[in-house]
N, C-alpha and C positions, 0 to 999 in steps of 0.2 A: 181883103180877107176872102179866101177861097171857100166856096160852099162846101158844107159837110153833107155828103149824100146820106149819112145815117140820121141826120137831123131833119125831120119833116118840115120844120119851119124854114129851112133854107133850100129845100128841094121841091121841085114842082112835079105835079102828077103827069105821067105820060099820057099822050093823046089816046083816048078810048079806054084808059085804065081807071081803076078806082082811086079815090082820094087817098093821100098818104095816111090820114088818120084811120080811115076805114080799112085799109090794107093791113096796117099794124094791128088793128083790133082782130082781124081775121087770123093773122099769124099767131097772135097770143092765144086765141081760142083754140087753134090747132095744137099749139104747144101744151095747153092744159089738157086737151083730150089725149094727146100722146103720153103725157105724164101719168094720167089716170090709168090708161091701158097698160103702160109699162110696170107701174107699181102693183097693179092688180095681178098681172102675170107673175111677177116675182113672188108675191104672197101666195098665190094659188099653187105655184110650183113647190113652195116650201111645205104646203099642207097636203098635197096630193100623194107624194111618195110613190110615183109610178115609174121608177127607173128612168129609162131614156126619154120618156115623154115629159117628165118633170124637168129634165136637163134642157130639152128643147124649149119648153115654155119659159124657163128662167133665163136662158141665153137670149131669146127673142125679146123678152121684156127688158132686160138690161140694155140691149142694143137700141130699143125704141126710146130709152131715156136720153140717148145722145142727141138725136135731132130735136127732141123735146126741149132740151136746154138751148139749142140754137134758135128754135122758134120763139121761145120766151124772151131771149135776148133781143131778137129783132122786133118783138112787139112792145118792148119797153121804151121805144123812141117816139111814141105818138105825142102830139102837142099837149094833150090833157095831162100827161105825166111831167111836163116841163114848165107849164105856166105857173106864175106865182099864186099864192093862196088868195082866194077871193075874200072880199070883205064879209060876205055872208057867212063864211066858215067861222070867222071870229065871232060873229053875232050869235050863231047857233050854240057856241060854247061859253056864252057870257053868263055863267052863273056866278054866285058870290065868291066861291073859292078860286075857280079858274080865272075869273076876271082879275082878282087880286094878284094871281101868279103871272098873268100875261102883262100886267102893267109894270112888272119889274124888268121886262126885257126892253131893250132899245127898239125903236121903231124899225120894223122890217127885219129884225134879227131872227125872229122865230120863222118867218117865211123863208129866209135864206137857209136856215138850218134844215127845214123840211125839204127844200129843193135839193140841197146837197145830199141829204140822206137818200134821195131817190136814185142817186148814182150807185148806191150799194145794192139795190134790189136785184139787178141782173147778176151781179157777182155772187150774192147769197144764194139765189135760185140755182145758178150753175154749179156751185159747190155742193148743194144738197143733192141735186140730180146726179152729179158725178159720184157722190158717195153711194147713192142707190144703185147706179149702174155697176159700181165696183162690187157691191154686196151681191147683186144678182149674178155677175160673172164669176165671182168666187164660188157661189153655190153651184153653178153649172159645171165649173172646172173640177170641183171635188166630187161631183156625182151625188144625186139625191138618194140613190139606193132604193130599197123597198121592193115590192113584188113586181114582176114583169107583167106589163099589160097585155091584153089580147092583141093578136096581129091586126085585127080590123081597126082597133083604136090607133095603132101606129100608122096604118095607111091613111086614116082620116087626118091625123095630125100632120103627116107629110104633105098631103094635098092642101090643107089650109095654110101651111107654111109657104108652099109654092105660090098660092094665090096672093098671100100678103106680099111676097117678093115682087109679083107683077104690079100690084098697086103702088108699091114704093118706087118701082122703076118709072112708072108714069109720073109720080110726084117729083122724082129726081130730074126727069127730062123737062118737066115744066119749070123747075127752078133754074136749071141750066140755060133755058131759053130766055129767061128774064134779063133785060138789060140792067147794067149796074146803075145807070142814072135813075131808073125807077125803083130798084131795090138793091141796095149795096150788100145786103146779106145773102143775096141769091147764090153766089159761088160757094160761100161757107155752108149754106143750107144744102146745096147739092152735094157737097163733099160729105157732110154728116149723114145724109140719107144713104150713102153707099155702105155704111157699116151695117145697118139692119138688113139691107138687101143681101149682102154677102152672108150674114148669119142665117137669114131665112133660106137661102139657096143651099148652103152647106147643111143646115139642120134638116131640110127636107130630104136630101140624099142620105144623110146619116140615119135618120129615123126610118126611112124605107129599108135601108140595109139591115138595121138592127131588128126590125120587125120580121125580117126573113131569116134571122138567126145568126147574122154576122156581128158578133159582139165587139170585134176589134174595130169596127167602123166608128165607135163612140169616141175614139181618139181625135177624129176630125172636129167634132163639136167641142171637145175640150180645148183644142187649140184655138178655135174661133172665140170661145169664151175668154181665153187668155188675152187675145187681141183686143176684145171689148174692154177688158180690165185696164190694159195699157192706155187705151184712148181715154178712159174715164179718169185715170190719174193725170193725164195731160190736161184735160179740161179743168180738173181741180186746181192744178198749178196755175193755169191761166186765170181762174177765178180769183185766186189769192193775189196774184200780181195785178189784177184789174182794180183792186181796192186802192192802189197807189197811182192809178192813171188819172192825171188832172183833167183829161178831156172828158171823163165820165162825170165830172162834177160841175159842168157848165163853163169850164175854162176853154177859151178859144185861142189857139196859137196860129200865127200866120204860116201858111205853107204846110201845115200838118193836118192830115185827114185821119179821123178816128177810124180804127179798124174793128171788125166784129170781135166780140169777146170769145165766143165759142167757135173754135176752129181746131183743125188737127193737121199737124205736119206729117204724121204717119200716113194718113189717108191721102194727103196730097202727093206723097212720094211713091205710093204703091200704085198709082193709076198708070195705065198703059202709056208709054212714051215719056214718063217723068224721069228726071235726072236730079237726084239730091245734090250732086256736086255742082251742077249748073245753077240750081236754085240758090245754093250757098254763095257761089261767086257773084250772082246777080244781086244778092242781098248786101254783100260787103261793098260791091261797086256802087250801089245806090245809096247805102247808108254812110259809108266812110270814104267813098271815092278811091277804093283800093281794088285793083284787078289781080285776083289770085292766080289767074291763068298765066301772067307774065312773071311770076315769082320762080326763081331757079330752085330755091329750097323746096317749095311745094312740088315742083316737077320731079325733084329727086325722090321726095317721099312717095309720090305717086308711082314712080318706077320701082321703088324698093318694096312697096307694100305687097305686091303679088308674091315676090320671092319669100318675103318674111312670112306671109300667111301660109305659103306652101311648106316652108320649113317648120313652122309651128304645127301645122296639121300632121306632117310626118313624125315630128317628135311626140305629138299627142297619140298618134297611132302606135308608135313604139312603146309608149308607156302602158299600153294595154297588155303588154307581156309581163309587167311587174305586178306582183300580188303581195299584199300584206295580210298576214293572218294574226289575229289577236291571240292572247294566251288561252282563251277559252274556245279556240277554233282549230280545226285541222282542215286540210284541203286535199281533194282528189284531183290530181293533174291529168288532164286529157290532152292527148295529141292526136289530131286528125280523128277525133271522135272515139278514141280508145283510151281507157284509163291505164296509166303506166305506173303511178306511184301515189302514195299517201304522204302529203307534206306536213311537217310539224309547224308549230307557231313560229312566225318570223317573216322575213322578207325573202321572196323567191322570184326568180327570173325564168320565164318559159317562152313559148311561142306566142306571137301576137294573135289577136282575134282576126279571123275565125279559125285559124289553124290550131290554136290551143286555148284552153281555158282551165280555170281552177274552180271546182265546185266546193264551197265551204261546208264543213261538217262540224257539228258541235264536239267539243272536247271536254268531257266531264261535267257538262251542265245538267243539273238535276231538274226534273219536271214533276209536278204533282198533278195527277189527273183523276177525275171522278168518273164513275160509270155513266152518269147522266150529264150531258153537256149543258152549260148555261144557255137559256133561251135567247139572250141578247148578244151572244158572242159568236164570232166566226172563228176565233181561235179555239183550239181544243183543250188548252190548258185551263186549270182552275184559275180564276181570276184572283180572282181575287184578288183576286184577293191574293194576293200572294199567288199568282198564277204560276210563275216559274221560280224554283228555289235555286238561286245562283249564289255563289260565294262572293260575288263582286259587290253586292249591295247588302246592307244590314238593315235591321228594323229601325223604324222611326221612334226615337226615344225622347222626343221633345215634350215639353210640358203640355203644349196644346194637344198633341196626339194622345198623351196619357190620360188627360182629363176629358177627352172627347167621349161621345157616346160609343158603346161597343158596336162592332159591325153585326149585321144579321147572321153572319156565319158563326158567331160565337154563341148563338142561342141554341141551347141543348134541351129545352123543354119539350116534353112529348106531345103537348097539345098544339104545337105549331108544326106546320109542314115545311121541311127544309128543302133547299134547292136541289141538293145532290142525293136525296134519299131514293133508294130503289125498293120496289115491292117484291118480296120473296114469299113463295108458298112453302110451308113447312108441314110435314106429315104429323098427324096426331090422332087422338081418339076422342069421341064424344058419345056418351051414353053406351059405351061398349061397342061402338061401330067406328069404322075407319073414317077419318075426316082430315081436315087440314086447317092450319092457321095462317093468317097473313101478318107478316112482320115487315117493317121498314129497316133497311140496312144502309148506313152511310159509311162507305169504304173508299179510301183513297189509295192510289197506287203511285209510288215514286219510282221513276224510271230514268234511264239515260242511255245514250248510245255506247256500246261496248268500247273498251280501251284499245282493242287490237285493230290492226289495219283491215282484217277481214270483216270485222263488225262494221267499220265505217263504210266499206264498199257495199255490204249487204243492206245497210240502212239507207244508202243513197240510191241503189239500183233495184233492190228487191221489193221495197215497200214504197207505195205512192203516198199513203196517208198514215203516218206513224200513230198519231193520237187516235184516229178512228179505228185502226187495227187493235191497239191496246184496249180501247174501250169495249170493242166487241168481244175480244177474248176474255177480258175481265168479267163482263156480264155473264158469259158462258161459264166461267169458273165459279162464280157466285151461285148460279142456278144449279150447277152440278153438286156443289158442296151442300147447299141447304136442302136440296131435294132428297138427300140420303140421310138426313138427321131429323130427329124429333125436336119439339120445342124445349122439352126438359133438357135434352142433351146439349142443345145450342146455348141455352141460358146457363147451363152449368159448365160449359167448356170455357177454359181461359181464352181471352182474346189473343194472347201471344201465340198460343197453339193454333188457333184458327187462322191467324195472319201467316204463320209459317206454312200451313197447309195450302192456303190460297196462293202464296208466293211460289211454292214449288209447282203447283198445278199450272199457273200462268206462265212461269218461266219454261216449263216443258213444252207448252203449246208454241211459244215464241221460238224456241230452239228448233222445233220440228219444221217451222216455216222458214228458218234461216233468215230471221229478220235483223239480227245484229243488235237487238235491244236487251238490256240488262235491267231486270227488276231489282231495285235496291231495297225497297221496303214496302210492306202493305200495312196501312194504318186503318184499324177499325174504329171509326169515330163513335158510332152508336148503333145499337140494335134495340128497337123499340116498336110498339104497335103503331098503326097509322094514327095520324093526328085526330081524326074524327072519333076514333074508338079509344082514345087515351083515358078519358074519364071512366068509361065502362071497364076498361082493363084495370084501372086503379081500384075500382070497387070490387072486382073479382079477386084481385090480389089481396085486398084487405079482408074479404070474407074467407078466403082460403087460409090466410095467416091466422085469423081468429079461430077457424075450425081446427087448424093444426095445434094451436095453443091449448084449446080445450081438450083435444085428444091427448096431448102430452101431459096435461094436468091430471086427467083421469088415470092415465097409465101410471103416473107417479104415485097417486093415492093407492091404486091397486097394488103396486109393488110394495108400498109401505105396509099395507095391511097384511100382505103375504109374508113379509119379513117378520112382522110382529108375531103372527101365528106360528111361523117356523121357530122363532125364538122361544115362545111359550112352550111349544111341544118339546123342544130340545131341553129346556129346563126341567120339565116334568119327567122326561125320560131319564135325564141325568140323576134327578132326585130318586126316582124309583130304583135305578141301577145301584146308586150308592146305598139305599136302605136295604136292598136285597143282599148286597155285599156285606153290610154290617151284620145282618141277621145270620148270614152264613158263617161269618167270622166268629160271632158269639156262639153259635151252635157248635162250630168246630172246637172253640176253646172249651165249652162245656163238655163236649165229648172227650176231649183230651183229659180234662179234670176227672171225669168219671172213670176213665180208664186207669188213671194214676191212683185214684182212691181204691178202686177194685184191686189193683195190684198190691197196694199197701195193706188192705184188709186181709188179703190172702196170706201175706207174709207176717202180719202182726196180730191179727185177730181183733179181740175186744179192746185191746189196748189202743189200737188205732181209732176205734169207734169212740172210746172215752176221750181220747185226745182231741179228736175232731169235735166232739160235743163241747168240750170245755173251750176250745178255740172259738167256736161259733158263739158260745155264751159270752165269752169275754169281748168279743167284737160287738155283740149286741148290747151288753151292759155298759160299754164305753160311752154310749150316747144317751143313756137313760138315767133318771133320778131313782136311786135305789133306796129302798126301805127294807132293812134286814130284820127279821123276827127270829129269835132263837128260843126254841122250846126248852132249852136247858137252863134258862134263867129261872131262879127260885120264885115261888109265888109271893113270898114276903118282900122280895126286892122290887124296886120300882122298875117300870119298863124303861128300857134304854133304847134310844134310837141312834143308830150309827149314822152320823152325818158326814162321815169321811168321803172324800172324793176319790173314787177308785179309777176314775178315767185317766188320771195323770200317770203316765208311765206304764199304763196297762199292767197292773199288778197280777201276780199269779194267784188267781182265785183258789186254785187247788191247794196251794201251800197255805193260804190264809185259812181256808176251811179246815185243812188238816190241823193247823196250829190251834185253832179255837175249839175243836171237837173234844168231847169228853175223852178221858183217857181210855175208857173201856170200849169205846166205839170202834168199829171196823171201818 
C-alpha cells in the first residue's frame, strides 16, 4: 500500500519541521482566522454603503474565503480527527437514557459512524465557504452604491489592500517552497492564495483611480469579483463531489493517492506558462492511457477551430448592423455620427459598429411624473407605483392583489404628508392686511415623446434629461399659476380648468425649448393644507361654516319680517284705497240722485214731493209692525186693530188711505 501524503499517520515529518499534527493544527487555525476576516469583511461591506470602498472590502473578503477553505481542508487530516473514539468518551456519556440508547448499537458501530462522518466535515466547510465567497463576490459585482467616500479614505484603503497583497505574496511563496512530502496541500494552497493576491492588487489600483475621479475604473474590480464567484462555484462543485469520494471516509485503495478537496483548475490554467491543452492531454494519458496528441480527429479540430472562431467573430460583428425595434420603439439611424433617418418598428439593416448605430426612441409610451422625485429612486418616473403608464401591461386583478392592503399612494387624508406634495404660497388677506397662505398641491403630469420624426430627433439630441426638464418646468408652471391667484379663487376654481391652464403653460415652455415632448394630461390629485396644520384648518373651516350658517339664518329671519311688514302695509293700503273708492262711489251716487230729484221737483213740483214721501213711507213701513188708529171710528164702536200685513206685495198706501177716508174729506 502506497503512503498517503495527506494522512499524517502514514507520512513522516520533514527534518527540522514541525510534527504533522502540530502543522495541521496551525493550518486549521490559519483557516479559521481567514474565515473570520473574510466573513467580517463581507458583512462590513454590506453595512457601510461607501460606494467603491464597500466593493473593495466585499471582493477582498470573498477572495479570502477561498484560501480559508483550502486551509481548513488541510487541517482536517490530523490524527486526532481520525483515531477511533476513546473509551472515556463513552464513559462520560453513560447516563441512564444515553446508556440505554448506546447498548442498542453493535460493538464499534457508533465509533465507525462517527469516524465516517468526519469525512464530511471538510466537504461541508468548503461548501459553506464557497457560498459565502459567492455572496460576497455577487455583492461586489453589483455594486454597493451609497455616498462616495472622501478621497483620503480611498487612498488609505488602496494602501491597505496593497499591503495585504504583499503579505499574501509572502504566504504564497512559503507554500510554494514546501515539499509535497511534508505537506501535500502546499501546491493547492499556493494556487488558492493567488486569488486574493490578484483581487488585492486590482482593488488597490481601482480604488486609487476611483478616488481620483475615474469612475470607469470600477469595471476592473467588478470583473475580479466575477472571477472570484466562478472559483467559488468550482469549489462548491468539488465539495459536493467530495461527499462521494471513498478515500475521505477511511477507505484505502492500492495505488490511489487522495488529492486535496479545495483546488481550482481556473487558477492553475491562468498562471504564466500554463497550457490547458497540455494539462488535459496529460490527464487523459495518465488516467485512461490515451494520447490525444496522436489523434487525427483532434488535430483536425484544432486546425479548424481558429478558422471557425474567426468566421463566428466576423458573423457576430456583421450582426451588429441588424437592429430590431419593438412596437413601442422607434430608432434614429446614425451613419458616421450623423443622423440620417428615423426608423419605424421592425427589423432594420444598417452599417456595423462603429460606422453606424441605431438610437432607440420611445414610440407612444406614456409616463406619469410628479414635481417632486421619490427619495429612493434614480428613475424620474413615478413609481409606483405605476411609474410608467404603458399599454403593454394591465393592472393586477388577482384576488390577492384586490384583498391586499392599499398602497400609501392611495392615502388622501390631509393629516398625512404625501410623497409627491409640493408646497405653494398663495396670496391672501389677514386682518385687512396683505398676507399669504401655504397649501400642498399633488399634481401629476402625463407626457410622451411626440409622434413626429422631428420630435424624436429633438428629444434625443436637444434634451439630456427629459424627466428632470419636465419636473423643473412643471414646478415653475405651478409657482406661476398659484402666485397669481388667491385662496378663495383656487378653492373655487374647477380642477379641470386648472389642469388645462397648467397643461397649456407647460406645453408652451416645452415648445419654446424645442424639446419634442408632448404633455398629454395634467392630473390634480389634491389641493390641501400642510399635514401639520390639517386639524387647525378643519377647525377654522368648521367655525367659518358655522358663522356663515348663523349669518344666513339671521338674514332669512330679517327677510321674513320685512316681507310680513310689507304684506301688512300693502293690505292696509289696499283696504284704505277700497274704502275711499266706495265712499266716493256712494257720494257720486248720492249726488246723481240729488240732481235727479231736483230736476224732477222742478218739473213736477209738490206732486214729486208727495210721491217721494209716500215711496219712502212705503219702504219704511214694509219692515215695521203697523198699528193703525182711525179717528173716524165712532165712539160707541169697539176699537179695531188692523192686523193685516201690508208688507206683502207693497200695497199702495195712498189708494188704501183714499179708499178708507170719509167721503167728505179732501
